[in-house]
C-alpha positions in Angstrom: 101.8 84.4 102.8 105.5 86.3 103.1 105.4 89.6 104.3 105.9 92.5 101.3 106.2 96.2 101.8 104.4 98.4 100.1 104.4 102.1 99.6 100.4 103.9 98.7 100.6 107.5 98.2 97.5 109.5 97.9 96.6 113.3 96.7 93.8 114.5 98.4 91.7 117.5 97.4 93.2 120.6 98.2 89.8 122.5 99.5 89.7 120.2 102.1 90.5 121.3 105.9 92.9 120.1 107.9 90.6 118.6 109.9 89.3 116.5 107.4 92.5 115.6 106.0 94.3 114.3 109.5 90.9 112.2 110.3 91.5 110.6 106.4 95.1 109.8 107.5 93.9 108.4 110.6 91.2 106.5 109.2 93.4 104.8 106.4 96.3 103.9 109.0 93.0 102.0 111.3 92.0 100.5 107.9 95.6 99.3 107.3 96.0 98.0 110.8 92.4 96.4 110.9 93.4 94.3 107.8 96.3 93.6 109.3 98.8 95.2 108.5 101.5 97.0 109.8 102.4 100.9 108.8 106.6 101.4 108.8 106.0 105.0 108.2 103.1 108.0 106.9 104.9 110.8 105.9 102.5 113.6 105.9 104.2 115.6 102.2 101.8 118.6 102.6 100.6 120.7 99.3 102.5 120.5 96.4 101.6 121.2 92.8 100.7 118.8 90.9 102.6 118.0 87.5 99.0 118.3 85.7 95.6 119.3 86.1 93.3 117.4 87.7 89.4 118.3 88.2 90.8 121.7 86.9 93.1 121.9 90.6 96.7 122.5 90.5 97.8 121.5 94.2 97.1 118.7 96.0 98.1 117.3 99.5 100.0 114.4 99.7 100.4 111.0 102.3 102.7 108.4 101.8 102.6 105.4 103.7 104.7 102.7 103.9 102.9 99.3 104.5 104.5 95.9 105.7 101.7 93.0 104.8 100.7 90.5 103.0 98.8 92.2 99.8 95.1 91.5 101.2 95.0 94.8 103.2 95.9 96.4 99.7 92.7 95.1 97.9 90.5 96.6 100.9 92.6 100.0 100.8 92.4 100.8 97.1 88.5 100.0 96.9 87.8 102.1 100.0 90.1 105.1 98.3 88.4 104.7 94.8 85.6 105.7 96.3 86.8 108.4 98.9 85.5 112.0 96.9 88.7 113.7 99.1 91.4 111.6 97.2 91.8 112.8 94.1 95.0 109.8 92.7 96.3 107.2 95.1 98.7 104.8 93.4 100.6 101.6 95.6 104.0 100.0 94.6 105.4 96.6 95.8 108.8 98.0 96.9 110.3 95.1 98.7 111.8 93.4 95.7 113.6 96.5 94.5 115.4 97.2 97.9 116.5 93.6 97.8 118.2 94.5 94.5 119.3 97.6 95.9 121.1 96.1 98.7 122.3 93.3 97.0 123.9 96.2 94.6 125.5 98.1 97.3 127.2 95.1 99.0 128.4 94.2 95.6 129.9 97.9 95.1 131.4 98.0 99.1 133.2 94.8 98.4 135.0 96.0 95.2 135.6 99.3 97.0 137.3 97.2 99.8 139.2 95.0 97.2 140.4 98.1 95.7 141.9 99.7 98.8 143.6 96.6 99.4 145.5 97.3 96.3 146.1 100.8 96.2 149.3 102.4 97.5 149.2 104.3 100.8 151.3 107.7 101.4 153.5 105.4 103.6 154.3 102.8 101.0 155.1 105.9 98.4 157.4 107.6 100.9 159.5 104.2 101.4 159.5 103.7 97.8 161.0 107.3 97.0 163.5 106.8 99.9 164.7 103.3 98.3 165.2 105.1 94.8 167.2 107.7 96.2 
């Protein structure tokens, strides 16, 4: 199977100790690697205000993993997060397709800008054109 890139974000209960949060992050990282995926990056975003209350809580501790894998590890990861009491919410998004589209659009913009710059008058040509008119 082809490798795909996923972003997994989860919100941990803010009442949890810092030690529990770090051990949870390590456990999830070990689970991801055990299932055969690789962790591209792990962002410990920290405590933030929630957009809406979850279980009468107004804050949560956010963590983001970027994973390269086949997709099978995501199933196991989501199953484990679903039964974990510390994790209030989680979301997994496949981002490799979107990044390819964005790279293509950026390359198209860059090409268009380089073509435009060829046709623009530079200061030297504007000065010589002014000398010719005089």
